[in-house]
C-alpha positions in Angstrom: 88.0 110.9 100.3 89.0 114.2 98.6 85.9 115.9 99.2 85.1 114.8 102.5 83.6 117.8 103.7 82.0 119.0 100.3 83.6 119.9 96.9 85.7 122.9 96.9 87.4 124.6 94.0 91.2 123.6 93.9 91.9 127.2 92.4 90.1 129.6 94.6 88.7 127.3 97.4 85.1 128.5 96.5 82.2 126.0 97.6 80.0 127.5 94.8 80.5 124.6 92.6 78.2 123.0 90.0 78.6 119.8 88.0 79.8 120.4 84.5 79.9 117.2 83.0 79.5 113.4 84.0 82.7 112.3 82.4 85.3 112.0 85.1 83.0 114.0 87.6 83.9 117.3 86.1 82.8 120.5 88.0 82.8 124.1 87.3 83.4 126.9 89.9 80.9 129.8 89.7 83.4 132.2 91.4 86.5 131.8 89.2 84.6 130.1 86.3 87.3 127.3 85.9 86.4 123.9 85.3 88.2 120.6 87.2 87.7 117.2 88.1 88.6 115.0 91.1 92.2 114.5 89.9 92.9 118.2 89.3 95.9 119.3 91.5 97.0 115.9 92.3 99.9 113.6 91.1 97.1 111.8 89.0 96.2 114.9 86.9 96.5 114.6 83.2 97.9 111.1 83.8 97.1 108.4 81.3 97.8 105.7 84.0 94.5 104.6 85.4 94.2 105.0 89.3 94.0 101.3 89.8 97.6 101.0 88.3 98.8 104.0 90.6 97.6 102.2 93.6 99.1 98.9 92.4 102.5 100.6 91.8 102.3 102.1 95.4 101.8 98.5 96.7 104.5 97.0 94.4 107.3 99.7 95.5 106.1 100.3 99.1 105.4 96.7 100.2 106.8 94.1 98.2 110.4 95.8 97.5 110.0 95.5 93.9 112.3 97.5 91.7 111.0 100.0 89.1 112.2 97.7 86.2 110.2 94.8 87.5 107.4 96.9 88.2 107.4 98.4 84.7 107.0 94.4 83.7 104.2 93.9 86.0 102.2 96.8 84.9 103.3 96.3 81.3 104.4 100.0 81.0 107.5 101.6 80.0 110.4 102.1 82.4 110.2 105.8 81.9 106.4 106.1 82.7 106.8 103.8 85.8 109.8 105.8 87.0 108.0 109.2 86.8 105.0 107.8 88.8 107.2 106.4 91.4 109.1 109.9 91.9 105.6 111.4 92.2 104.3 108.8 94.6 107.4 109.5 96.7 107.3 113.3 96.7 103.5 113.2 97.4 104.0 111.3 100.6 106.9 113.5 101.7 104.9 116.6 101.3 101.9 115.0 103.0 104.0 114.2 106.1 105.7 117.3 106.0 109.0 116.0 105.0 111.5 117.4 102.7 112.2 115.3 99.8 115.8 114.8 98.4 116.1 116.2 95.0 118.9 116.4 92.4 121.4 114.0 90.6 123.9 111.9 92.5 127.4 110.7 91.6 130.3 109.1 93.4 133.6 108.7 92.4 133.6 105.0 93.9 131.2 102.0 93.6 130.2 102.2 97.3 127.9 105.4 98.1 127.9 107.0 101.4 124.6 107.0 103.2 123.9 109.0 106.3 121.2 107.3 108.8 119.3 109.5 111.2 117.1 107.9 113.5 114.7 109.3 116.1 114.0 107.0 119.0 110.4 105.8 118.7 110.1 108.2 115.8 111.1 108.6 112.2 114.3 107.6 110.3 116.1 109.0 107.2 118.5 107.4 104.7 120.4 110.4 103.1 122.7 109.6 100.2 126.0 111.9 100.4 128.9 112.7 98.2 131.2 112.6 101.1 131.3 112.6 105.0 133.3 115.9 105.6 132.3 118.1 108.2 130.7 120.6 105.9 128.4 117.9 104.3 127.5 116.6 107.8 126.6 120.2 109.0 124.1 120.8 105.7 122.5 117.5 106.6 122.1 117.6 110.3 120.9 121.2 110.1 118.1 120.3 107.5 116.8 117.2 109.3 117.5 117.5 113.0 115.6 120.0 115.5 118.1 122.4 117.2 116.6 121.1 120.7 117.5 117.5 120.0 120.1 115.6 121.9 122.2 113.6 119.4 124.0 110.3 120.0 127.0 109.5 117.9 130.3 107.4 117.7 133.8 108.8 117.8 133.9 109.7 113.9 136.1 112.7 113.5 133.7 114.8 111.2 131.0 114.7 114.1 132.9 117.4 116.0 131.1 119.7 113.8 128.0 119.2 116.2 129.8 121.1 119.0 130.5 124.1 116.7 126.7 124.1 115.8 125.5 124.0 119.3 123.9 120.8 119.3 123.6 118.8 122.7 125.3 115.6 121.9 126.7 112.4 123.6 129.2 110.0 122.0 130.4 106.4 122.6 134.0 105.4 121.5 134.0 102.2 119.3 137.7 102.1 119.1 137.9 101.2 122.8 135.1 98.8 122.5 132.6 101.1 124.2 129.1 100.4 122.3 126.6 101.5 125.2 126.9 103.8 128.3 123.5 103.6 129.8 121.0 105.3 127.5 123.9 106.5 125.2 124.4 104.3 122.3 124.0 104.2 118.3 122.3 100.8 118.1 119.3 102.2 116.4 121.5 103.6 113.5 123.4 100.3 113.4 120.4 98.3 113.2 118.9 100.3 110.4 122.2 100.0 108.5 121.9 96.1 108.8 118.5 96.7 107.1 120.0 99.0 104.4 122.5 96.6 103.1 120.5 93.9 102.0 118.0 96.3 100.7 120.7 97.7 98.5 121.9 94.2 97.6 118.5 93.4 96.0 118.6 96.5 93.9 122.4 96.0 92.9 123.1 97.8 89.8 120.7 100.6 90.3 122.0 104.1 88.9 123.9 106.2 91.4 121.3 109.1 90.0 118.3 107.1 91.3 119.8 106.1 94.5 117.9 108.8 96.5 114.5 107.4 94.8 115.3 103.8 96.2 116.2 104.9 99.7 113.0 106.8 99.7 111.2 103.8 98.6 112.9 101.8 101.7 111.7 104.6 104.0 108.3 104.4 102.6 107.9 100.5 103.1 109.3 101.0 106.8 106.9 104.1 107.6 104.0 102.4 106.0 104.4 99.2 108.5 105.2 101.4 111.5 103.4 105.0 111.0 105.3 107.7 112.5 104.0 111.1 113.5 107.0 113.4 114.2 108.2 115.6 111.4 111.9 115.8 111.7 114.5 113.3 113.1 117.4 113.4 115.5 120.4 111.2 115.0 121.2 108.2 117.5 
């Protein structure tokens, strides 16, 4: 409920509010003299799509793993309208949970995109598309998504040596000598998420590389909905 503690002006936060019209529950602020309604300042503002369709779209994308083209057919809306709405839903959820939404266009020189998986044990997880797996790229991703006090568990991939330069506490297992776990030191959680990611991408095979970040966000949304997390940032395993 948006106004659970009483109606406030979304522009100046004043509580001096009067009803302005019954259409869409419009209000007027006595302090700043601006009018607004229940959808002002939300992703639904100025949208011609009814709220029930927004909620149904959230269900289709987050729970049923349905692609945007199929969702557009279910809603009998254009692909462009559903695509814009889906992005707004993803970014709104990221902002609400204190996450940083991945923005920008993606492009790769090969068919198989590179995706970095970060998993916090008993916590949140990330699926981050990347143009490469060089040290400079890993440095940017880890610095953005991992708390400096985290302990990171990795395999023996060469580019991970940048973690020592960055000052992260880390432990590694050497898969090249068939070492997959050493006590609590392992990357099993990330490998488990990779086994989930591959069939997920297979369902949406043919999706534009420019939209890959959106589909990865939809996977994250679906998984975080089934298992709510409270932590804001993640550490790699």
